[in-house]
N, C-alpha and C positions, 0 to 999 in steps of 0.2 A: 188174801195176799200172803205168799210164803215168807218165812223169816228171811231167806236169802234175797228175795226181791226187795224187801224193805231195806236190807243192808246195802244192796247194790245202788239203790236210789240215793243213798247217803253220799255216794261218790260225787254226784253232780248237784247236790243240794247245798246251798249256803246255810250253815248252821251257826246260830249265835250262841257262843259258849260263855260260861261264867269265866271271870278273870282267873280264878284259881280252881283247877280241877283236883279232885281227890280221888285217887285210885289206889287199890291195895290188892293183896293176894288172898286167895282162899285155898287152903291146903287141908287134905284129909286122907286117911287110909282107905276111904270108901269111894267108889267111882261116882256116886251121886253128887259129889262135889262139882262135877262138870256143869250142873245146872246153874251154879253160881255165876257162870260167865255172863248170864243175862242181867246180872246186877250192874247198875250204872257205876257203882263205886269199886268195881273189880276189873282188873285188866289181865289177870292171870289166875287160872285155877290149876291146881296140881293134885293128881291122884298119886299119893305116895305108896307105890306098890313095890314089893320085892319080887324079882324074877324067880320063878321056880327053878330048881336045879336042872330040870329037864330042858327048859327054855334057854337057860344060860349056856348049857353045854351045846345045844343045837346052834346057837349063834356063834359060839367059839369054833365049832366044827366047820361051819360054813365059811368063816373067815380064814381058817387054816388051809382051805383048798387053794388059796392064793389067787382065786379068780377075780377078775375085774367086776366087782359087784356094783351095778348101777341100774336102777329101774326108774323110769319117769313115765307113768302111764295113767290114763283114766281107768278106774276100776269100779265095780260094784261089789257087794258082799259076795255074790255068787262067783265072780270072776277072779277073786284074789288068788285062789289056789292055782288055777291054770296059768295065771300071769307069772307067778313065782316058779312053777314047774317048768314053764317054757324058757325062763331065764337061767335057772340054776340046776335043773334036773329034778327028777321025782325021787328024792332021797328022804329018809326018815327025818333028818334034821330040817330039811326044807319044809316038810309037812308040818312039823311042830311050830316052826316060825310062821308059816302060812296061817295056821289055826289062830295064833295070837293076833296077827295083823288083821285077819278077817273079823275078829271080835272088835278090834278098835275101829275098823271101818264101819261096822254095824252100829256101834255106839255113836260115832260122829254123824252118820247119816240120820239116825233117829233123833239126835239132839237138835239138828238143824233142818230136818225134813228134806233131806237130799236123796236123789236117786243114785248118785255116784260121787266119787271124789277123785282128786288128783293125788296120786300116790308117788312118793319118791322114797326109794330105799337105796342108800349109798354107803359103801365102805370107804372110810376116809383115813388117810395117813398124815393129814395136816389139817389145820383149822380152815374150814370152808369160808366162814365169815368172821375173821379175827377181830374186827372193830365192832364196838357197840353200835347198834342201829335199831330202827323200828321198821316194820313191814307195812307196805301200802296195800293191805288186804283186810278183809273183815276179821278172819280168825284162822289160826293154824294149830293143828295138833302136832306135838313134837315128843318123841321118846327115843332113848338110846338103849339098844339091846346089848351093846358091848362097848366097853371103853368109858371114857370120861364124858360126863353129860353137860348140857347147855348151861351157860352162865347168864344171869339177868340182874337188872337193877330195879329196886323199888321206885315207884314214880316220884315219891317225895324227896329222894336224895339227888335227883338228876337236874343238872342245868342243861336244858335241851339246846341252848344256844351254842354249846360246845360240840354238838354232833356234826358229822360231815366236815365241810370246810371250816366250820367254827372251831375246830381243834387246832387250827393253824400249824398243822403238821406234827403236833405233839402226840405222844402215845396217850391212850385213854387214861392211864393212871396219872399223867402229868398235865392233862389238858384243862382240868377244872370241871370235867363232866360230872365227877363225884368227888367227895372230899377224902375218903379213906378206903383202902382195900377191904376193910370190914364191911363196907356198903355192898360189895359184890356178893350176890347170892348164887347158889349153884344147885341145880337139880341133882338127884342121885340116880345111879344106874337103875333103870327099870321104871322110874317115875314117868307118868304120862301127863303132859301139860297142854292146856289150851291157852294160846297167846293171842290176846286181843290186839288187832292192828288198827291203823289209822282210818280204815274204811268201814269199821264197825259204826253203826249209827250213833251219832253224837259223841264219837270218841276221838275226833281230830285233836291232835296235841297231847294225846295220852296213850298212843300205841306203846305196847310193852317194849322197853329197851333191853336188848339181849345180844349175845355173841357166841360164836363157837369157842370152846375151850382150847387152850394150848395143849398139845399132846406130844409125847416123847417120840423119838425117831423110830422106836421099835413097836409102837402101839398102832393098832388099827381100831377104828371106831365104826360101829354099825348104827347108822342114824335113819330113823323113819319120820317122815312128815306127811300130813294129810291136809289138803286144801280144798276149798270150794272150786268147782268147775265154772269157768267163765260163762258157759251157756246154760247154767241151771236157772 
């Protein structure tokens, strides 16, 4: 039975959880940190990488075209380049970005024994998900190629009753969701994270809490996410 099949079964299986869940982060400058996502006590793994100058310039060049950058497609490792070329043209900058995304798709597929992934690549000029929330998915890869990166909260600082309607209309910082702005963690530009969601096996009540960062009116953010395909 594949890893994904096991995870999907968790969506419909009633799981008896301990009263208090312990979840933490695993961070490293080596990509092998991704394997820690299989640890029961971990709900986020972060590969702390620095973008090469070439990749950073490519992302900047693509954004400066002013094009409406948005891709949401199912891809394989072999189809990443053609998907981006069809969307943005076959330029040197697009080729460089495609090479990096193909690498991440390959890593994600190998880690979870997948044939393909759901790829979203979006240029943003505002926060896409400005409130802290969790995702009802098994796991998602997130990385920012340009601009301000994703914010997240350690599991132990969160009062999950203040999520959604529980905030009573108050901003996250005033709702009681967390006690101090010092509790808010933020990925760095180029970091690649795996965010464990509520539908990961035995992770109900511990999906990583995260949000899009606030960005200035003059800033554009290039965000990549990879997800499991529903028919895998």
